[in-house]
C-alpha positions as CSV (number, residue, x, y, z in Angstrom):
1,X,47.9,-60.4,61.3
2,X,46.5,-58.5,63.9
3,X,42.6,-57.9,62.9
4,X,41.5,-56.3,66.3
5,X,42.6,-55.8,70.0
6,X,40.4,-55.7,73.2
7,X,42.0,-54.4,76.4
8,X,42.4,-51.6,79.0
9,X,43.4,-48.2,77.9
10,X,46.7,-47.7,79.4
11,X,47.7,-44.1,77.9
12,X,45.7,-41.9,75.7
13,X,47.4,-39.3,73.5
14,X,45.9,-37.4,70.5
15,X,47.8,-39.5,67.7
16,X,48.7,-42.9,69.5
17,X,46.9,-45.0,72.4
18,X,48.3,-47.8,74.4
19,X,46.0,-50.9,75.1
20,X,46.9,-53.0,77.8
21,X,45.9,-56.8,76.4
22,X,46.6,-59.2,79.2
23,X,49.7,-57.4,80.4
24,X,51.2,-56.7,77.1
25,X,50.8,-53.0,75.7
26,X,49.9,-52.1,72.2
27,X,50.6,-48.7,70.8
28,X,48.0,-47.9,68.4
29,X,47.7,-45.1,66.0
30,X,44.2,-43.5,65.9
31,X,42.5,-40.8,64.0
32,X,41.2,-37.9,66.1
33,X,37.9,-39.0,65.9
34,X,38.5,-42.5,67.7
35,X,40.8,-40.6,70.1
36,X,37.7,-38.3,71.2
37,X,35.7,-41.5,71.8
38,X,38.2,-43.0,73.5
39,X,38.9,-40.1,75.8
40,X,35.0,-40.2,76.9
41,X,35.8,-43.7,78.2
42,X,38.9,-42.6,80.2
43,X,41.9,-44.4,81.3
44,X,41.5,-48.0,82.3
45,X,38.5,-48.5,80.5
46,X,38.2,-51.9,78.4
47,X,37.7,-51.1,74.6
48,X,37.8,-52.7,71.6
49,X,39.6,-51.6,68.6
50,X,39.7,-52.8,64.9
51,X,42.9,-53.0,63.6
52,X,45.1,-52.3,60.5
53,X,48.3,-53.9,60.5
54,X,51.0,-52.4,58.6
55,X,53.9,-54.6,57.9
56,X,57.4,-52.6,57.1
57,X,61.1,-53.7,56.8
58,X,61.9,-52.1,59.9
59,X,58.9,-52.0,62.0
60,X,55.3,-53.1,62.7
61,X,52.7,-50.5,63.0
62,X,48.9,-50.7,64.3
63,X,46.5,-48.4,63.2
64,X,43.1,-48.6,65.3
65,X,39.4,-47.7,64.4
66,X,36.1,-48.0,66.4
67,X,34.2,-48.3,63.4
68,X,34.1,-50.4,60.5
69,X,33.7,-47.7,58.0
70,X,36.8,-45.6,59.1
71,X,38.9,-48.7,58.9
72,X,37.3,-49.2,55.2
73,X,38.0,-45.8,54.5
74,X,41.6,-45.9,56.0
75,X,42.6,-48.9,53.7
76,X,40.9,-47.2,50.8
77,X,43.0,-44.2,50.7
78,X,46.5,-46.2,51.3
79,X,45.5,-47.9,48.1
80,X,45.8,-44.5,46.4
81,X,49.3,-44.1,45.0
82,X,51.3,-41.6,47.1
83,X,49.0,-41.9,50.2
84,X,50.5,-43.5,53.1
85,X,49.3,-44.6,56.2
86,X,50.4,-41.2,58.2
87,X,48.6,-39.0,55.5
88,X,45.5,-41.3,55.7
89,X,45.6,-40.8,59.2
90,X,45.6,-37.0,58.8
91,X,42.6,-37.2,56.0
92,X,40.8,-39.0,58.6
93,X,41.1,-36.6,61.2
94,X,40.8,-33.8,59.3
95,X,37.0,-34.7,58.0
96,X,34.4,-36.6,59.2
97,X,33.8,-39.9,57.4
98,X,30.6,-39.3,55.9
99,X,32.0,-35.6,54.8
100,X,34.8,-37.1,53.3
101,X,33.0,-39.7,51.3
102,X,30.6,-37.2,49.9
103,X,33.6,-34.8,49.1
104,X,35.0,-37.8,46.8
105,X,31.8,-38.6,45.3
106,X,31.2,-35.1,44.6
107,X,34.4,-34.6,43.6
108,X,35.0,-31.6,45.7
109,X,38.5,-30.9,45.4
110,X,38.0,-27.8,47.3
111,X,36.7,-29.3,50.4
112,X,39.7,-31.8,50.2
113,X,42.5,-29.4,50.0
114,X,41.3,-28.1,53.2
115,X,42.6,-30.8,54.9
116,X,46.2,-30.3,56.4
117,X,48.8,-32.2,54.3
118,X,46.6,-32.2,51.5
119,X,47.5,-30.3,48.2
120,X,45.4,-29.9,45.0
121,X,47.3,-33.1,43.3
122,X,46.8,-35.1,46.0
123,X,42.9,-34.2,46.2
124,X,42.7,-34.7,42.5
125,X,44.2,-38.0,42.7
126,X,42.1,-39.1,45.6
127,X,39.0,-38.1,43.7
128,X,40.5,-40.0,40.5
129,X,40.9,-43.1,42.3
130,X,38.4,-43.5,44.6
131,X,34.8,-41.3,43.7
132,X,33.3,-44.7,41.9
133,X,33.9,-46.5,45.0
134,X,32.7,-44.2,47.5
135,X,29.0,-45.4,47.6
136,X,30.7,-48.4,48.9
137,X,32.5,-46.5,51.7
138,X,29.5,-44.9,53.2
139,X,27.6,-45.8,56.0
140,X,23.5,-46.3,55.2
141,X,23.1,-42.8,56.9
142,X,24.8,-40.9,54.5
143,X,24.1,-43.0,51.3
144,X,21.3,-40.9,50.0
145,X,23.5,-37.6,50.1
146,X,26.5,-39.0,48.5
147,X,24.8,-40.8,45.7
148,X,22.6,-37.7,44.9
149,X,26.0,-35.4,44.8
150,X,27.6,-38.1,42.7
151,X,25.4,-38.8,40.0
152,X,24.6,-35.0,39.7
153,X,28.0,-34.2,39.0
154,X,28.5,-37.3,36.9
155,X,25.5,-36.4,34.7
156,X,27.0,-33.0,33.9
157,X,30.3,-34.1,33.3
158,X,28.8,-36.6,30.8
159,X,26.8,-33.7,29.1
160,X,29.8,-31.7,28.8
161,X,31.8,-34.3,27.1
162,X,28.9,-34.8,24.6
163,X,29.5,-31.1,23.7
164,X,26.8,-29.3,25.8
165,X,27.3,-26.2,27.5
166,X,28.3,-26.6,31.1
167,X,25.6,-24.2,32.4
168,X,23.0,-26.2,30.4
169,X,24.5,-29.6,31.4
170,X,24.5,-28.9,35.1
171,X,20.7,-27.4,34.8
172,X,19.5,-30.9,33.2
173,X,21.6,-33.1,35.4
174,X,20.1,-30.9,38.7
175,X,16.5,-31.4,37.0
176,X,16.8,-35.3,36.6
177,X,18.0,-35.5,40.3
178,X,15.4,-33.7,41.4
179,X,12.4,-35.2,39.7
180,X,13.7,-38.9,40.8
181,X,13.6,-38.0,44.3
182,X,13.7,-41.1,46.6
183,X,14.5,-43.3,43.8
184,X,17.7,-41.5,42.8
185,X,19.9,-44.2,44.3
186,X,18.5,-46.4,41.7
187,X,18.5,-44.3,38.8
188,X,22.0,-44.8,37.4
189,X,24.3,-43.0,35.3
190,X,23.1,-44.6,32.3
191,X,19.2,-44.1,32.9
192,X,19.9,-40.7,34.3
193,X,22.0,-39.7,30.8
194,X,18.9,-40.7,28.8
195,X,16.3,-38.4,30.8
196,X,18.7,-35.6,30.8
197,X,19.3,-35.8,27.0
198,X,15.3,-36.2,26.8
199,X,15.0,-33.1,28.4
200,X,17.8,-31.3,26.5
201,X,16.2,-32.4,23.2
202,X,13.2,-30.6,24.0
203,X,14.8,-27.4,25.4
């Protein structure tokens, strides 16, 4: 299995590049974000791509990424039922990695359906299967935003499940997240729920 390729850019297209590795041309499918970065290097430049190898009965396909985060996101996406490599690449091309992880963590189906090829059912399936792993998929720069939005949504949902009205649940969840400030990432759902219930009991 091919894990990475290092070679000269032979040809460059918006969806696929050909990498010349010691005289052998490898066709590698890439997301738009990777294409833009490679385009800046230009034809003939030596680059390294992280590779996901997709083995099928009739073909061996290579998918390339400049960052481990993009590759990890791609592999998470194709682990979801009904999401193949082609759609996963379209999803990565339609939204920046941190924005995608934020949408998954906050269960923002509306944002996901704006990606070409992603309908409501697909977006809901992505959220259902990946929201709990979203924190693992974001890099350090995006962690605080993702965790904050995800925790707020999860708290509100848990409170509604306990019988509170949606408006008061959202308000309590927002107050807990705001007062926890920079420590939000360490708060956790259980402690957040305890604090929210305490606030609601005093209301």
